[in-house]
Backbone bond lengths (Angstrom), bond angles and torsions (degrees), N, CA, C in turn:
res aa  C-N    CA-C-N  psi(-1)  N-CA   C-N-CA  omega(-1)  CA-C   N-CA-C  phi
1 M - - - 1.443 - - 1.525 109.07 -
2 A 1.317 117.48 138.61 1.456 122.31 179.48 1.523 110.35 -68.84
3 D 1.313 116.17 145.44 1.460 121.00 179.30 1.528 108.90 -91.83
4 M 1.318 115.22 107.30 1.461 121.37 179.96 1.523 112.30 -98.02
5 S 1.324 117.69 0.50 1.464 121.57 -169.27 1.526 113.80 -55.62
6 K 1.326 117.90 -36.89 1.468 118.48 -178.20 1.530 112.25 -72.49
7 H 1.317 117.47 -8.98 1.458 121.69 -179.67 1.520 112.70 -104.56
8 L 1.336 116.23 4.44 1.463 121.11 -174.14 1.515 111.53 -126.85
9 D 1.331 115.19 155.12 1.453 119.67 169.62 1.522 108.12 -66.95
10 K 1.299 116.52 152.32 1.469 122.63 -175.58 1.532 112.94 -51.19
11 A 1.315 117.68 -40.58 1.470 121.46 -175.80 1.523 112.71 -63.79
12 F 1.327 117.55 -16.49 1.461 120.97 -175.55 1.533 113.41 -111.82
13 E 1.321 117.56 0.86 1.463 121.28 -175.57 1.526 113.98 -61.06
14 S 1.307 118.72 -29.95 1.469 120.84 -176.79 1.524 113.28 -98.31
15 K 1.316 118.04 6.05 1.465 121.49 -178.21 1.531 110.84 -76.24
16 S 1.319 115.79 152.59 1.468 121.33 175.68 1.525 109.25 -73.88
17 F 1.318 116.25 164.87 1.462 119.70 177.76 1.522 110.95 -61.17
18 E 1.323 116.64 -36.96 1.469 120.63 178.70 1.525 110.13 -63.41
19 E 1.329 116.57 -42.72 1.465 120.10 178.11 1.523 111.01 -66.87
20 L 1.315 116.67 -39.20 1.461 120.10 179.89 1.520 112.07 -64.01
21 A 1.316 117.23 -38.10 1.460 120.05 -179.70 1.519 111.27 -58.32
22 D 1.323 116.62 -33.42 1.458 120.83 -178.45 1.524 113.09 -102.08
23 A 1.323 116.35 10.33 1.459 121.03 177.54 1.526 109.42 -77.76
24 P 1.318 117.05 155.90 1.468 119.48 176.89 1.524 110.53 -63.32
25 V 1.328 116.30 153.12 1.466 119.39 -177.37 1.522 112.32 -61.95
26 D 1.333 117.53 -25.10 1.456 117.81 178.99 1.528 112.69 -76.02
27 A 1.332 117.33 4.19 1.459 121.45 169.35 1.528 109.93 -71.97
28 L 1.326 116.81 -21.33 1.462 121.12 177.15 1.522 109.99 -74.26
29 E 1.306 116.60 133.46 1.460 121.96 177.49 1.529 108.23 -57.32
30 G 1.319 115.65 130.59 1.463 120.07 178.08 1.513 114.94 94.02
31 V 1.320 118.06 -9.49 1.469 121.24 177.94 1.531 107.16 -103.03
32 S 1.322 115.67 116.21 1.462 120.68 -177.26 1.527 111.03 -85.46
33 K 1.317 115.84 170.01 1.470 120.73 174.77 1.533 109.32 -59.99
34 T 1.321 116.97 -39.59 1.467 120.90 178.45 1.520 110.36 -63.75
35 D 1.326 117.52 -43.00 1.466 121.14 176.47 1.526 110.08 -58.76
36 A 1.329 115.94 -44.32 1.467 120.85 -179.45 1.530 111.02 -62.27
37 E 1.323 116.37 -40.33 1.467 120.27 177.55 1.520 111.14 -63.55
38 L 1.322 116.54 -39.52 1.467 120.62 178.97 1.530 111.47 -67.71
39 L 1.330 116.76 -40.40 1.469 120.23 176.13 1.525 110.78 -62.60
40 L 1.321 115.97 -38.67 1.465 120.14 178.48 1.528 110.35 -64.71
41 K 1.313 117.19 -47.54 1.469 121.02 -179.19 1.524 112.22 -64.89
42 A 1.321 115.92 -43.52 1.466 120.01 -174.23 1.521 113.36 -79.06
43 F 1.334 117.18 -39.30 1.463 120.44 -170.05 1.524 114.30 -130.02
44 N 1.330 117.55 4.83 1.464 122.53 -178.51 1.538 111.57 58.65
45 I 1.326 115.52 38.89 1.467 121.78 179.87 1.524 108.76 -98.33
46 H 1.335 115.78 118.46 1.458 122.65 179.98 1.531 111.57 -104.12
47 T 1.331 117.09 -41.60 1.463 122.48 -169.52 1.525 111.97 -121.16
48 M 1.322 114.34 169.84 1.460 118.93 174.99 1.522 110.47 -61.65
49 R 1.341 116.86 -35.51 1.462 120.83 177.12 1.535 110.20 -62.51
50 D 1.331 116.37 -46.11 1.470 120.49 178.17 1.518 110.62 -56.66
51 L 1.329 116.41 -43.88 1.463 120.60 179.92 1.524 110.99 -63.30
52 A 1.327 116.17 -48.85 1.462 121.16 -177.68 1.523 112.71 -63.14
53 E 1.327 116.19 -32.15 1.465 120.47 -176.91 1.525 112.88 -100.03
54 S 1.315 117.06 5.82 1.460 121.65 -179.71 1.528 110.30 -61.32
55 K 1.317 115.27 134.58 1.469 118.82 179.44 1.526 111.13 -61.40
56 F 1.328 116.87 -29.02 1.456 119.98 179.63 1.526 111.04 -71.64
57 V 1.313 116.83 -42.11 1.466 121.06 177.43 1.524 110.18 -65.97
58 L 1.317 116.71 -44.69 1.468 120.37 -179.71 1.526 111.40 -62.85
59 R 1.323 117.45 -40.13 1.474 120.56 178.10 1.524 111.21 -66.76
60 A 1.330 116.25 -40.86 1.463 119.60 178.76 1.521 110.82 -64.16
61 Q 1.341 117.19 -42.16 1.464 120.68 178.03 1.531 110.67 -62.75
62 A 1.316 116.68 -41.94 1.464 120.22 179.23 1.523 110.68 -62.13
63 S 1.323 116.99 -42.60 1.462 120.87 179.99 1.521 111.36 -62.89
64 V 1.315 116.15 -43.95 1.472 120.32 -179.98 1.524 110.39 -65.83
65 N 1.327 117.53 -44.06 1.465 120.64 179.18 1.518 111.49 -63.27
66 L 1.320 117.37 -41.32 1.463 120.25 177.79 1.529 110.83 -65.58
67 A 1.324 117.34 -37.13 1.462 120.46 177.14 1.532 110.59 -62.95
68 R 1.347 116.56 -39.86 1.465 120.23 177.99 1.522 110.93 -63.69
69 V 1.323 116.26 -43.85 1.470 120.19 179.46 1.511 109.79 -62.63
70 H 1.317 116.24 -44.92 1.475 121.37 179.67 1.533 110.35 -61.21
71 A 1.329 116.58 -44.33 1.467 120.54 -179.91 1.527 109.89 -63.75
72 G 1.323 117.99 -38.07 1.455 121.45 178.46 1.522 111.66 -65.38
73 K 1.314 117.42 -37.53 1.465 121.47 177.85 1.520 110.95 -68.13
74 K 1.337 116.87 -36.39 1.458 119.75 179.00 1.531 111.23 -66.25
75 K 1.360 116.25 -38.52 1.464 120.13 179.76 1.520 111.18 -68.86
76 A 1.321 116.63 -34.21 1.469 121.48 -177.77 1.522 111.48 -74.64
77 A 1.307 117.20 -21.46 1.473 121.24 -176.82 1.489 112.90 -79.54
């Protein structure tokens, strides 16, 4: 099993991956309760699963990945 402990608040270090997926976003190290409240208000994100599957996060990841591919093609040319 992968060690996620350095990426989580202490209270969530021993949780299973299934439990983590449904944990509040402030279970992530560096995300405060205030941050979680703002994510909820702005994007209706309650859990780590909601964050990971957010259309905004997925679109941002796609844009960054496409930029990397494009940059790689420019270097190869």
